[in-house]
Backbone as a printed PyTorch tensor [residue, N CA C, xyz], in Angstrom:
tensor([[[109.1330, 120.4460, 132.6470],
         [108.6480, 120.9820, 134.2100],
         [107.6910, 122.2430, 133.9030]],

        [[106.6750, 122.2220, 134.6070],
         [105.1430, 122.9540, 134.2900],
         [105.8150, 124.0260, 134.7380]],

        [[105.3610, 125.5060, 133.7690],
         [105.2960, 126.5860, 134.0490],
         [106.8000, 127.2410, 133.8850]],

        [[107.7990, 126.4760, 133.0680],
         [109.3800, 126.7490, 133.0350],
         [109.4100, 126.6700, 131.8510]],

        [[109.7370, 127.6650, 130.6910],
         [110.0020, 127.6120, 129.5010],
         [111.8070, 127.9530, 129.5520]],

        [[112.7050, 127.4190, 128.9690],
         [114.0540, 127.3680, 128.6480],
         [114.2200, 127.6240, 127.2150]],

        [[114.8680, 128.8190, 126.5580],
         [115.6090, 128.1910, 124.9360],
         [117.1470, 128.6050, 125.1920]],

        [[117.9090, 127.9750, 124.3260],
         [119.1690, 127.8530, 124.0310],
         [119.2610, 129.1990, 122.8540]],

        [[120.1070, 130.3730, 122.9430],
         [120.1090, 131.0940, 121.5200],
         [121.0650, 130.5780, 120.6680]],

        [[121.9470, 129.0390, 120.7590],
         [122.4060, 128.6890, 120.1320],
         [121.7860, 128.0500, 118.7910]],

        [[120.1930, 128.0950, 118.9940],
         [119.2000, 128.2120, 117.9290],
         [118.1900, 128.8750, 118.1510]],

        [[118.3590, 130.2260, 117.4240],
         [117.3960, 131.0330, 117.7840],
         [116.3850, 130.8890, 116.5580]],

        [[115.2490, 131.5500, 116.6990],
         [114.1220, 131.5870, 115.6470],
         [114.3220, 132.3990, 114.6990]],

        [[115.3240, 133.3260, 114.7770],
         [115.5030, 134.3690, 113.6870],
         [116.4630, 134.9680, 114.0330]],

        [[117.5450, 135.3190, 112.7230],
         [118.7580, 135.9590, 112.9270],
         [118.7000, 137.4480, 112.0830]],

        [[119.1830, 138.3770, 112.2140],
         [119.2610, 139.2620, 111.6360],
         [120.3450, 140.1710, 111.7750]],

        [[121.0930, 140.3590, 110.2660],
         [122.5110, 140.5860, 110.4200],
         [122.6890, 141.9700, 109.6980]],

        [[122.3870, 143.0930, 109.9140],
         [122.9400, 144.0080, 109.4290],
         [124.2400, 144.3710, 109.7100]],

        [[125.1050, 145.1890, 108.5770],
         [126.1040, 145.7720, 109.1060],
         [126.9260, 145.5510, 110.6610]],

        [[128.0330, 145.1330, 110.9850],
         [128.3480, 144.6710, 112.0990],
         [127.3580, 144.1980, 113.4800]],

        [[126.4250, 143.9170, 113.1190],
         [125.2830, 143.9730, 113.9330],
         [124.7480, 142.2200, 113.7380]],

        [[124.3020, 141.5410, 115.0170],
         [123.8120, 140.5340, 114.8610],
         [122.6300, 140.4290, 115.9970]],

        [[121.2960, 140.4960, 115.3870],
         [120.4350, 140.1320, 116.5400],
         [119.8260, 138.4440, 116.5550]],

        [[119.9500, 137.6680, 117.7500],
         [119.4190, 136.4620, 117.6890],
         [118.5080, 136.4630, 118.3710]],

        [[117.4070, 136.1510, 117.9150],
         [115.9070, 136.3630, 118.4560],
         [115.2750, 134.7690, 118.9690]],

        [[114.5380, 134.8430, 120.0320],
         [114.4260, 133.5160, 120.2190],
         [112.6470, 134.0220, 120.8400]],

        [[111.7710, 133.5850, 120.6970],
         [110.3140, 133.5890, 120.6590],
         [109.7580, 132.3690, 121.7600]],

        [[109.5860, 132.8990, 122.8200],
         [109.0350, 131.7220, 123.6730],
         [107.3370, 132.1260, 124.1610]],

        [[106.4600, 131.1700, 124.6840],
         [105.2400, 131.4550, 124.9550],
         [105.1410, 133.1050, 125.9140]],

        [[104.7110, 134.4220, 125.0530],
         [104.3850, 135.3880, 125.7990],
         [105.5620, 136.2480, 125.7100]],

        [[106.7500, 135.7000, 125.6400],
         [107.7400, 136.6950, 125.2360],
         [108.7590, 136.4720, 124.1780]],

        [[109.5880, 137.2280, 123.9270],
         [110.6980, 137.3740, 123.2220],
         [111.9280, 138.1570, 123.4110]],

        [[113.2960, 137.4070, 123.4350],
         [114.2890, 137.9390, 123.7040],
         [115.2420, 137.9050, 122.8090]],

        [[116.1880, 138.6770, 122.6670],
         [117.2160, 138.7900, 121.7270],
         [118.1360, 139.2340, 122.2720]],

        [[119.5430, 138.3650, 121.7940],
         [120.8740, 138.6170, 122.0420],
         [121.5260, 139.6670, 121.1860]],

        [[122.3800, 140.7880, 121.4080],
         [122.5420, 141.9330, 120.2930],
         [124.0960, 141.3270, 120.5380]],

        [[124.4870, 141.8950, 119.2210],
         [126.1230, 141.5460, 119.1860],
         [126.3550, 142.6270, 118.3220]],

        [[126.9700, 143.5920, 118.9290],
         [127.2920, 144.7570, 118.1010],
         [129.0940, 144.8490, 118.2060]],

        [[129.3750, 144.6650, 116.8290],
         [130.9290, 144.8470, 116.8400],
         [131.6340, 146.4140, 116.8630]],

        [[132.8030, 146.1240, 117.2740],
         [133.6940, 147.3080, 117.4140],
         [133.4110, 148.2680, 116.3440]],

        [[133.5010, 149.7010, 116.3420],
         [133.0270, 150.3740, 114.9420],
         [131.8640, 150.5360, 114.8080]],

        [[130.6840, 149.6840, 115.2690],
         [129.3700, 149.7720, 115.0010],
         [128.8810, 151.0940, 115.5600]],

        [[127.8930, 151.7580, 114.6190],
         [126.8540, 152.5050, 114.7890],
         [125.8970, 152.3860, 114.2640]],

        [[124.7330, 152.9550, 114.9350],
         [123.3170, 153.0830, 114.8990],
         [123.1310, 153.6210, 113.1400]],

        [[123.5830, 154.7010, 113.3480],
         [123.6470, 155.6940, 112.0410],
         [124.2710, 154.9490, 111.0530]],

        [[125.2690, 154.2000, 111.1960],
         [125.8680, 153.5680, 109.9400],
         [125.4920, 152.2870, 109.3860]],

        [[124.7650, 151.2490, 110.5500],
         [124.8290, 150.0640, 110.7390],
         [123.2170, 149.8080, 110.1750]],

        [[122.3790, 150.3250, 111.4220],
         [120.8950, 149.6510, 111.2360],
         [119.9740, 150.8540, 110.8290]],

        [[120.5160, 152.4620, 110.4650],
         [119.7380, 153.0760, 110.1460],
         [119.3610, 152.8660, 108.5930]],

        [[120.2540, 152.3080, 107.4330],
         [119.7890, 152.0960, 106.5270],
         [118.7940, 151.2850, 106.2220]],

        [[118.8090, 150.2040, 107.0520],
         [117.8230, 149.0530, 106.9550],
         [116.3010, 149.6350, 107.4380]],

        [[116.2910, 150.4890, 108.5250],
         [115.0170, 150.9820, 108.9040],
         [114.5760, 152.2720, 108.2600]],

        [[115.4680, 153.0650, 108.0330],
         [115.2760, 154.4390, 107.0650],
         [114.5170, 155.5140, 108.1040]],

        [[114.8950, 155.4130, 109.1300],
         [114.1660, 156.7760, 110.1220],
         [115.5510, 157.2920, 110.6480]],

        [[115.3730, 158.6880, 111.0590],
         [116.3500, 159.4860, 111.3260],
         [117.0080, 159.2490, 112.3510]],

        [[116.2680, 158.5010, 113.6370],
         [117.0720, 158.0870, 114.8460],
         [116.5130, 156.5390, 115.5070]],

        [[116.7740, 156.2700, 115.7570],
         [116.4730, 154.8360, 116.6050],
         [114.6830, 154.7960, 117.3440]],

        [[113.8700, 154.6660, 116.6560],
         [112.5640, 155.1060, 117.3310],
         [111.9250, 153.4230, 117.9940]],

        [[112.9640, 152.8480, 118.6630],
         [112.8740, 151.6430, 119.1650],
         [112.5550, 151.7590, 120.5870]],

        [[111.8010, 151.4930, 121.8820],
         [112.8760, 151.0910, 123.4720],
         [113.1000, 150.1190, 123.5310]],

        [[114.2140, 150.2640, 124.3900],
         [115.0760, 148.9040, 124.1760],
         [115.2500, 148.7810, 126.1380]],

        [[114.7490, 147.9030, 126.5650],
         [114.7140, 147.3330, 127.6850],
         [115.7890, 145.7800, 127.7720]],

        [[116.9880, 146.2170, 128.9620],
         [118.0390, 144.8830, 128.4300],
         [118.7740, 145.2930, 129.3970]],

        [[120.2040, 144.3830, 129.3170],
         [121.1070, 143.9730, 130.2410],
         [122.1560, 144.0210, 129.3450]],

        [[123.4570, 144.6910, 129.6590],
         [124.5710, 144.6750, 128.6770],
         [125.4220, 143.7090, 129.6520]],

        [[126.4800, 142.5470, 128.8580],
         [127.3390, 141.5680, 129.2750],
         [128.3950, 141.8250, 128.9240]],

        [[128.4090, 142.2830, 127.4150],
         [130.1720, 142.8340, 127.2130],
         [130.5390, 143.9480, 126.7490]],

        [[131.4900, 144.5980, 126.7060],
         [131.5960, 145.6400, 125.8590],
         [131.2760, 146.9870, 126.4370]],

        [[131.0510, 148.0420, 125.6830],
         [130.6770, 149.1980, 126.2670],
         [129.9160, 150.3390, 124.8560]],

        [[128.9110, 150.7930, 125.0910],
         [128.1090, 151.6920, 124.1270],
         [127.9200, 152.7740, 124.7490]],

        [[127.8370, 154.2100, 123.8480],
         [127.2810, 155.2560, 124.2400],
         [126.1620, 155.6720, 123.1420]],

        [[124.7850, 155.7400, 123.8690],
         [123.6970, 156.4040, 123.3830],
         [123.6030, 158.0340, 123.6720]],

        [[123.3300, 158.6400, 122.5080],
         [123.0730, 159.7220, 122.4030],
         [121.6310, 160.2100, 122.1040]],

        [[121.0410, 160.7860, 122.5120],
         [119.2420, 161.1030, 122.6450],
         [119.3830, 162.4050, 121.5450]],

        [[117.8290, 162.3040, 120.8380],
         [117.8700, 163.4690, 119.7670],
         [117.5850, 164.8610, 121.2170]],

        [[117.5910, 164.8570, 122.1400],
         [117.4040, 165.6810, 123.0400],
         [118.9120, 166.4090, 123.5050]],

        [[119.9450, 165.8180, 123.0530],
         [121.1750, 166.2330, 123.5040],
         [121.9960, 165.0490, 124.1230]],

        [[121.1370, 164.7500, 125.1710],
         [121.6900, 164.1870, 126.4910],
         [122.4970, 162.5700, 125.7460]],

        [[123.0850, 162.2050, 126.5510],
         [123.9540, 161.2170, 126.3490],
         [124.2290, 160.3630, 127.6070]],

        [[124.5150, 159.1140, 127.4910],
         [125.0370, 158.0240, 128.5230],
         [125.7240, 156.8160, 128.0230]],

        [[126.5690, 156.2560, 128.7650],
         [127.5060, 154.9850, 128.1800],
         [126.9760, 153.8240, 129.2230]],

        [[126.6580, 152.8570, 128.4240],
         [126.2760, 151.5810, 129.3950],
         [127.4050, 150.5450, 128.9970]],

        [[127.4730, 149.5000, 130.0100],
         [128.5950, 148.5680, 129.7620],
         [128.4810, 147.2690, 130.6660]],

        [[129.1810, 146.5120, 130.6860],
         [128.6250, 144.9870, 131.2990],
         [128.3140, 144.8670, 132.9270]],

        [[127.1190, 144.4480, 132.7710],
         [126.3270, 144.3520, 134.1270],
         [125.5570, 145.4900, 134.2560]],

        [[125.2330, 146.0470, 133.4800],
         [124.1140, 147.8300, 133.4900],
         [122.8550, 146.8720, 132.9100]],

        [[122.2040, 147.2110, 133.7780],
         [120.6610, 147.0890, 133.1740],
         [120.3540, 148.2720, 132.4180]],

        [[119.2310, 148.4020, 131.4050],
         [119.4190, 149.8720, 131.0080],
         [117.6450, 149.8350, 130.0580]],

        [[117.3630, 151.1290, 130.2320],
         [116.5690, 151.5320, 129.3180],
         [116.4980, 152.6530, 128.4480]],

        [[116.3410, 152.3940, 127.0770],
         [116.5930, 153.6380, 126.4830],
         [115.5770, 153.8160, 125.7870]],

        [[115.0030, 154.8590, 125.7440],
         [113.5950, 155.5520, 124.9180],
         [113.8370, 155.8880, 123.7610]],

        [[112.8110, 155.8360, 122.9940],
         [113.0120, 156.1200, 121.3080],
         [113.3410, 157.6480, 121.3040]],

        [[113.9810, 157.5140, 120.0490],
         [114.6040, 158.5940, 119.5390],
         [116.0410, 158.8420, 119.8930]],

        [[117.0470, 158.1130, 119.4610],
         [118.1290, 158.3220, 119.8830],
         [119.0200, 157.5100, 118.9880]],

        [[120.3550, 157.4180, 118.9420],
         [121.7650, 157.5090, 118.5030],
         [122.6490, 156.3150, 119.3530]],

        [[123.0920, 155.8010, 118.4440],
         [124.5250, 155.2550, 119.9480],
         [125.5260, 154.4970, 118.9250]],

        [[126.7580, 154.2060, 119.8320],
         [127.7380, 153.4690, 118.8420],
         [128.8110, 152.7140, 120.1080]],

        [[129.2430, 151.9060, 119.5830],
         [130.0310, 150.8210, 120.3590],
         [131.3560, 151.9610, 120.8080]],

        [[131.9650, 151.7760, 121.7050],
         [133.0850, 152.4560, 122.0040],
         [134.2330, 151.8790, 122.6410]],

        [[133.9990, 150.3740, 123.2170],
         [134.8240, 149.6050, 123.2460],
         [135.5120, 148.4940, 122.1550]],

        [[136.6260, 148.0730, 122.2630],
         [137.8250, 147.4800, 121.3730],
         [137.0950, 146.0000, 121.2920]],

        [[136.3190, 145.4340, 122.3440],
         [135.1310, 143.9050, 122.1180],
         [133.9170, 144.4580, 121.4960]],

        [[133.3150, 143.5850, 121.1170],
         [132.0540, 143.8080, 120.5010],
         [131.0690, 143.8250, 121.9590]],

        [[130.0390, 144.8860, 121.9290],
         [128.9240, 144.8880, 123.2130],
         [127.9560, 143.9570, 122.8630]],

        [[127.6420, 143.1010, 123.8470],
         [126.3720, 142.3790, 124.1070],
         [125.4160, 142.7130, 124.7560]],

        [[124.2750, 142.7840, 124.5090],
         [123.2290, 142.7150, 125.3730],
         [121.8470, 141.8220, 125.0660]],

        [[121.5470, 141.4410, 126.1630],
         [119.8910, 140.9560, 126.1030],
         [118.7530, 141.8320, 126.1580]],

        [[118.1150, 141.6080, 125.2130],
         [116.8880, 142.7380, 125.0150],
         [115.2340, 141.8400, 125.1670]],

        [[114.4380, 142.5690, 126.0440],
         [113.4900, 141.7440, 126.6390],
         [112.1020, 142.5970, 125.8150]],

        [[112.2400, 143.7440, 125.3030],
         [111.1090, 144.6170, 125.0490],
         [111.0920, 144.9590, 123.3020]],

        [[112.2020, 145.5890, 122.8410],
         [112.3660, 145.8320, 121.5360],
         [112.5390, 144.5710, 120.4760]],

        [[112.7550, 143.4760, 121.0720],
         [113.5100, 142.1920, 120.3530],
         [112.3640, 142.2110, 118.9610]],

        [[111.5160, 142.0240, 118.6710],
         [110.5010, 142.1970, 117.8290],
         [110.9200, 143.0210, 116.4710]],

        [[111.3020, 144.2260, 116.8820],
         [111.0830, 145.4700, 116.1550],
         [112.5920, 145.5670, 115.6840]],

        [[113.6490, 145.4200, 116.2980],
         [115.1580, 146.0520, 116.1130],
         [115.5600, 145.5820, 114.7950]],

        [[116.2190, 146.3230, 114.0070],
         [116.8250, 145.9070, 112.8410],
         [115.7990, 145.4710, 111.4610]],

        [[114.6410, 145.4370, 112.0540],
         [113.8880, 145.2010, 110.9370],
         [113.5700, 146.1760, 109.8510]],

        [[113.5410, 145.6550, 108.6600],
         [113.1720, 146.9120, 107.9280],
         [111.8770, 147.2500, 107.4380]]])
């Protein structure tokens, strides 16, 4: 069908898998989307910081959560929690951790190419 492109996450173009992290990336014409699956006990500081080497996450995230819960702490001290059904924008300069007993699953539309890349 002209003007429509659809991809299935069962065959991602790339998968990144730092500790307790799975980022499945699909690339389409002019867009990249990632499905993030973060296991219970995941934190950016323990699981992704060793890969990227910055003091806090410097990616801007735009996405929607479908499962689990995550708390985000910004470098300025502010904090927010996101969960199923929440659309979110997370600005650079943050840490985060999964607070639920189930994995956090989110689909991201802006930082897909950069996330968890060393």
